[in-house]
PALUM-260926 format. One record per residue (C-alpha): x, y, z; residue number from 1. Coordinates in Angstrom, 3 decimals. Last residue first. Layout:
BEGIN
REC         x         y         z    k
REC         X         Y         Z  NUM
...
! end
This chain:
BEGIN
REC         x         y         z    k
REC   -25.565   -69.465    -3.638  267
REC   -26.140   -66.000    -4.509  266
REC   -28.063   -64.418    -1.894  265
REC   -31.612   -63.018    -2.046  264
REC   -32.257   -59.093    -2.291  263
REC   -34.818   -58.307     0.149  262
REC   -38.274   -58.052    -1.177  261
REC   -39.712   -54.338    -1.683  260
REC   -43.143   -53.626    -0.843  259
REC   -42.529   -54.459     3.095  258
REC   -44.125   -51.305     4.153  257
REC   -40.582   -49.906     5.348  256
REC   -38.727   -50.692     2.307  255
REC   -41.498   -49.145     0.362  254
REC   -41.126   -45.790     2.483  253
REC   -37.503   -45.570     2.402  252
REC   -37.042   -46.575    -1.341  251
REC   -39.494   -43.884    -1.803  250
REC   -37.616   -41.656     0.640  249
REC   -34.337   -42.163    -1.364  248
REC   -36.115   -41.129    -4.532  247
REC   -37.578   -38.102    -3.539  246
REC   -34.548   -36.767    -2.083  245
REC   -32.563   -38.018    -5.327  244
REC   -35.129   -36.424    -7.873  243
REC   -34.640   -32.966    -5.878  242
REC   -31.218   -32.955    -6.069  241
REC   -31.350   -33.325    -9.650  240
REC   -33.751   -30.671    -9.983  239
REC   -31.461   -28.329    -7.988  238
REC   -28.881   -29.078    -9.985  237
REC   -30.415   -28.532   -13.395  236
REC   -31.456   -25.264   -12.057  235
REC   -28.083   -24.472   -10.689  234
REC   -26.961   -25.260   -14.123  233
REC   -29.224   -23.105   -16.056  232
REC   -28.563   -20.251   -14.071  231
REC   -24.699   -20.820   -14.000  230
REC   -24.589   -21.356   -18.233  229
REC   -26.749   -18.296   -18.468  228
REC   -24.347   -16.132   -16.339  227
REC   -21.709   -17.882   -18.379  226
REC   -23.087   -16.889   -21.929  225
REC   -23.650   -13.178   -20.905  224
REC   -20.165   -12.685   -20.053  223
REC   -19.070   -14.277   -23.060  222
REC   -21.295   -12.285   -25.206  221
REC   -20.187    -8.736   -23.560  220
REC   -16.541    -9.627   -24.104  219
REC   -17.214   -10.894   -27.552  218
REC   -18.611    -7.352   -28.492  217
REC   -16.068    -5.522   -26.568  216
REC   -13.081    -6.981   -28.001  215
REC    -9.667    -5.825   -26.656  214
REC    -8.162    -8.837   -27.197  213
REC    -6.976    -8.612   -23.494  212
REC   -11.067    -8.492   -22.254  211
REC   -12.367   -11.193   -24.997  210
REC    -9.443   -13.440   -23.623  209
REC   -10.667   -13.055   -19.823  208
REC   -14.382   -13.334   -20.875  207
REC   -13.252   -16.723   -22.894  206
REC   -10.881   -17.919   -20.069  205
REC   -13.733   -17.523   -17.471  204
REC   -16.347   -19.886   -19.777  203
REC   -13.700   -22.446   -20.298  202
REC   -13.318   -22.487   -16.487  201
REC   -17.089   -22.837   -16.288  200
REC   -17.044   -25.420   -18.461  199
REC   -14.478   -27.376   -16.797  198
REC   -15.981   -27.129   -13.731  197
REC   -19.616   -27.776   -14.931  196
REC   -19.061   -31.121   -16.605  195
REC   -21.394   -33.366   -14.575  194
REC   -22.948   -30.656   -12.449  193
REC   -21.610   -30.538    -8.980  192
REC   -20.329   -27.146    -9.376  191
REC   -23.616   -25.655    -9.825  190
REC   -24.401   -26.420    -6.597  189
REC   -22.069   -24.002    -5.058  188
REC   -24.440   -21.285    -5.946  187
REC   -27.034   -23.049    -3.699  186
REC   -25.620   -21.021    -0.834  185
REC   -26.913   -17.730    -2.131  184
REC   -26.918   -15.681     0.964  183
REC   -23.281   -17.387     2.012  182
REC   -21.871   -14.108     2.819  181
REC   -19.245   -14.051     0.197  180
REC   -21.768   -14.535    -2.343  179
REC   -23.886   -11.782    -1.183  178
REC   -21.277    -9.505    -1.089  177
REC   -21.043   -10.193    -4.896  176
REC   -23.898    -8.174    -5.891  175
REC   -22.229    -5.379    -3.303  174
REC   -19.506    -5.282    -5.109  173
REC   -21.494    -5.298    -8.607  172
REC   -23.238    -1.871    -6.908  171
REC   -20.284    -0.630    -6.148  170
REC   -17.999    -1.121    -9.550  169
REC   -20.880    -0.379   -11.787  168
REC   -21.241     2.881   -10.125  167
REC   -17.167     3.777   -10.333  166
REC   -17.239     2.849   -13.910  165
REC   -13.407     1.838   -14.456  164
REC   -14.661    -1.473   -16.270  163
REC   -11.418    -2.931   -15.063  162
REC   -12.752    -2.846   -11.670  161
REC   -15.700    -4.766   -12.678  160
REC   -13.341    -7.713   -14.447  159
REC   -11.354    -7.871   -11.219  158
REC   -14.414    -8.489    -9.153  157
REC   -15.442   -11.024   -11.191  156
REC   -12.082   -12.599   -11.139  155
REC   -12.452   -12.614    -7.239  154
REC   -15.709   -14.142    -7.110  153
REC   -14.392   -17.175    -9.412  152
REC   -11.195   -17.077    -7.162  151
REC   -13.745   -17.968    -4.369  150
REC   -15.075   -20.954    -5.791  149
REC   -11.929   -22.458    -7.081  148
REC   -10.382   -22.216    -3.261  147
REC   -13.450   -23.994    -2.150  146
REC   -13.122   -26.971    -4.641  145
REC    -9.265   -27.377    -4.858  144
REC    -9.255   -29.866    -7.799  143
REC    -5.414   -29.579    -7.858  142
REC    -5.996   -28.486   -11.865  141
REC    -8.824   -26.337   -10.918  140
REC    -7.091   -24.263    -8.239  139
REC    -4.134   -24.101   -10.323  138
REC    -6.138   -22.898   -13.752  137
REC    -7.786   -20.154   -10.788  136
REC    -4.226   -18.693   -10.026  135
REC    -3.279   -18.410   -13.174  134
REC    -6.358   -16.995   -14.290  133
REC    -6.045   -14.456   -11.129  132
REC    -2.556   -13.736   -12.606  131
REC    -3.594   -12.842   -15.931  130
REC    -6.762   -10.493   -14.729  129
REC    -3.781    -8.576   -12.948  128
REC    -1.631    -8.001   -15.388  127
REC    -4.689    -7.083   -17.722  126
REC    -5.517    -4.171   -15.048  125
REC    -1.616    -3.382   -15.177  124
REC    -1.932    -3.079   -18.913  123
REC    -4.846    -1.075   -18.836  122
REC    -8.612    -2.338   -19.714  121
REC   -10.784     0.289   -21.171  120
REC   -12.906    -0.905   -23.968  119
REC   -12.591    -4.665   -23.434  118
REC   -13.503    -3.443   -19.617  117
REC   -16.397    -1.720   -20.564  116
REC   -17.819    -4.660   -22.290  115
REC   -16.724    -6.725   -19.461  114
REC   -18.804    -4.294   -17.062  113
REC   -21.616    -3.970   -19.892  112
REC   -22.334    -7.631   -19.849  111
REC   -21.686    -8.067   -15.646  110
REC   -24.661    -5.805   -15.297  109
REC   -26.918    -8.120   -17.722  108
REC   -26.216   -11.230   -16.603  107
REC   -25.949   -10.042   -13.217  106
REC   -29.747    -8.834   -12.738  105
REC   -30.804   -12.497   -14.271  104
REC   -28.688   -13.785   -11.807  103
REC   -30.153   -11.915    -8.994  102
REC   -33.843   -12.293    -9.982  101
REC   -33.396   -16.276   -10.078  100
REC   -31.997   -16.312    -6.781   99
REC   -34.687   -13.745    -5.437   98
REC   -37.116   -16.093    -6.913   97
REC   -36.589   -18.717    -4.069   96
REC   -37.024   -16.013    -1.313   95
REC   -35.374   -16.770     2.068   94
REC   -31.809   -15.347     1.296   93
REC   -33.413   -12.101    -0.300   92
REC   -35.406   -11.462     2.770   91
REC   -32.051   -11.964     5.236   90
REC   -30.248    -9.396     3.050   89
REC   -32.886    -6.796     3.301   88
REC   -33.098    -6.811     7.210   87
REC   -29.257    -6.956     6.890   86
REC   -29.256    -3.974     4.796   85
REC   -27.740    -4.076     1.287   84
REC   -25.856    -0.923     0.091   83
REC   -24.451    -0.676     3.645   82
REC   -22.233    -3.786     2.799   81
REC   -20.093    -1.837     0.421   80
REC   -19.170     0.734     3.221   79
REC   -17.321    -1.399     5.605   78
REC   -14.786     0.911     6.675   77
REC   -11.294     1.149     5.838   76
REC    -8.790     0.665     8.342   75
REC    -6.971     2.608    10.860   74
REC    -4.718     0.665    13.449   73
REC    -5.183    -2.615    15.207   72
REC    -4.538    -1.451    18.793   71
REC    -7.907    -0.153    19.534   70
REC    -9.696    -0.562    16.144   69
REC   -10.101     2.542    14.092   68
REC   -12.548     2.828    11.504   67
REC   -12.892     4.795     8.258   66
REC   -15.242     6.072     5.765   65
REC   -18.012     6.336     8.188   64
REC   -18.138    10.196     8.111   63
REC   -16.663    10.526    11.325   62
REC   -13.883     8.367    10.434   61
REC   -12.894    10.258     7.276   60
REC   -13.186    13.464     9.725   59
REC   -10.996    12.242    12.365   58
REC    -8.347    10.848     9.291   57
REC    -8.347    13.989     8.073   56
REC    -7.479    15.667    11.507   55
REC    -4.884    13.252    12.296   54
REC    -3.188    14.086     9.225   53
REC    -2.754    17.620     9.931   52
REC    -1.685    16.953    13.371   51
REC     1.237    14.573    11.731   50
REC     2.601    17.058     9.387   49
REC     1.768    16.954     5.770   48
REC     4.144    15.323     3.456   47
REC     1.591    12.900     2.398   46
REC     3.684    10.153     2.336   45
REC     5.639    11.121     5.394   44
REC     2.414    11.438     7.185   43
REC     1.231     7.938     6.147   42
REC     4.451     6.939     7.411   41
REC     4.248     8.296    11.014   40
REC     0.417     7.750    11.229   39
REC     0.712     3.843    10.556   38
REC    -0.202     2.752     7.209   37
REC    -3.779     2.703     6.287   36
REC    -5.685    -1.161     6.730   35
REC    -7.721    -2.367     4.303   34
REC   -10.715    -4.060     5.531   33
REC   -13.461    -2.666     2.886   32
REC   -11.286    -2.027     0.091   31
REC    -8.986     1.131    -1.304   30
REC    -8.279     1.025    -4.497   29
REC   -11.746     0.651    -5.194   28
REC   -12.295     4.303    -7.145   27
REC   -14.492     5.711    -4.338   26
REC   -11.860     4.504    -1.683   25
REC    -8.777     6.020    -3.353   24
REC   -11.184     8.989    -4.086   23
REC   -11.950     9.721    -0.680   22
REC    -8.194     8.783     0.040   21
REC    -7.368    11.955    -1.828   20
REC   -10.304    14.172    -0.663   19
REC    -9.242    13.772     2.928   18
REC    -5.909    14.676     2.211   17
REC    -6.601    17.505     0.731   16
REC    -8.931    18.599     3.013   15
REC    -6.604    18.066     6.164   14
REC    -4.617    20.808     4.458   13
REC    -1.213    20.723     2.981   12
REC    -1.342    24.084     0.762   11
REC    -0.083    22.392    -2.663   10
REC     1.542    19.329    -3.338    9
REC     0.388    16.678    -1.473    8
REC     2.497    13.728    -1.862    7
REC     0.715    10.936    -3.153    6
REC    -0.604     7.914    -1.247    5
REC    -0.839     4.626    -3.427    4
REC     2.395     3.206    -3.234    3
REC     3.104     2.176     0.302    2
REC    -0.063    -0.271    -0.046    1
! end
């Protein structure tokens, strides 16, 4: 984090420090939970006095953008989580239709994000995407299911950042927060569908390749195809799970009722 803060060039006031940190949070450079450098180091990077820095940090904390943990330093506050309040999150998690609506929303919004990313991604953005894809390939190779699911979300975060649109960034981050908090537990069902892990990997590669090729049309299509596949696979996994549940109940009931003869031992 030592390279993201810039020297205050002019009057060196608390307002200028506040504005710079605000911009870093708004642009998604500083993310929820990120810890700022210590007071001495931060004052050095901004080239301001420590009293000016303290005033700036106090103002940002008062506005809910930063939080100070006793003995734990100063961190970026949980500003993203506030877009979905706990009562709304609880409602979403208990209504089946919310899953369909969630994926419908993501299909359209992520298509826009991928298109913008293909138009706007910088060399640094592409380097970050390359690293994430390499980790995704490795998790797939080793069969690390949990890691693969987490990198999936991280990949979509990165595409959203490549779009360089502040509103897209924060609305999609709030959507992905629902995943990380386990609101849609059945999202993991997708990975149980035969061939799904391979298909999902190829879809992420297609999005990645289109963005690297600066092809907005292909990026939009790849993003939409991906979410459509996720939606279809989730439905298939749920139906399959339902079939298995009903089959087990039938077998148990009929066994207990004596409708099924015990298997005879072969001589």
